[in-house]
Steps between C-alpha positions, in 0.01 A plus 500: 500500500514123539732274298419131487762267349353198321752230406383287208635264237806277463743793469424663837328794334364786705168657417434813702154602613509867595194641672373825647161464665302283259695602190772272367776464242669181390861494393623204292203265554588157365443124524183459711223745422248310712716548808561867421127555448431327831736743675318794344160361591590402855613855573208650303743697284422680177774449240579829326800403287765242416861601436786289370866566578598318181364252250663166582254212510550418867376848598192502276396135461119462489452870585281552194228298674499750788507801269208366301297427812554853636473680164844650549811571295839442660766770491826390336790679333463474123831320442381203708142470375582229246673289765181453698298292255200701618259630239558871428138574591593427863815715508552870556846577366709807576854623440744639752449651843139540610303653784158343538218576740295182539230553760682585824835373367766737366708268282842596365635278221881495492650359178762240597604307190770237526326174582264580212484799268169613650564422865371752753479548873171616648519750784205561729583716798811364670461159332664401171405178325817404318399189306815331371714814501606506865495225761630516856874462446472430128364613164317336213656290226641681199570202273150470354349634176460880529723507810780754516768504773584869449135597525472296819787691657336830405172380650666396825665841516159663454353294783796578726397867494161432662459608864654281769164394641372370166400137549548265208272208421657257254341275240614169650553361847840353421651385827181594679573874504294734285547838663776739602572874516688712251730619779606139566535407133709809431751383760486122465375400154815437291321569170363832618834590657678436169246710313558788740875461474487506119241781474737731313555254215146367460 
C-alpha cells in the first residue's frame, strides 16, 4: 500500500492519496481539485472512494466538484455531515464504528469525537489517518462548536491502545511534521499521556 501526502491550502492541510495497484482512496481532499485530479491521472489511478475524518471546511473545501466528477459519495460520520456544506446527495453518512471493504482496502472507522462531534480516525492496515484528533506531539482544538474536551481525552485514550507500530498521519503539517507512531506518542505526547493517566476517571 502506498500513501502519498498532498499538502494544499493556506492552513497546511494534508490530503492523503492511498493506493494499492491502480485502486485509490482519498482522505480529506480539499482546496485544489485540479491538482488532486492531476495526481490521480498521472499515476493512472482509479478512485474508489473518498473519506472525511471530520466536516470542517478546510478538510472538505471544493471536494463536491471531485465527487460529482467521479460519481461518488463521500463517507462521513452523520454528526459532521452538516458541517461540510456538501449536498447530501454526495454524502454517505454512517454512525459509530465501521468496518468497510472498499476494493482491496479493509477500512476500519474509529469514532474519535472531541475536535468535532463526528470526528473519526480512519485505519487502513498499520496506518491511521487522524485528521484533527491527533497530531505528532499534540491534539486538535477543543474550543470550537461541537468540540468537547472530555470526549477528546477519551478519543486519545482509544488511540493509545492501538499497536505500537501503528503509524499516524495527521490532518495538517503544522511544524512540517505530519506523521509519527503510536508507540512514540504514547510516551511523548503530553495530551495522550494525560489521557492515559486519567483513564480511570474518564
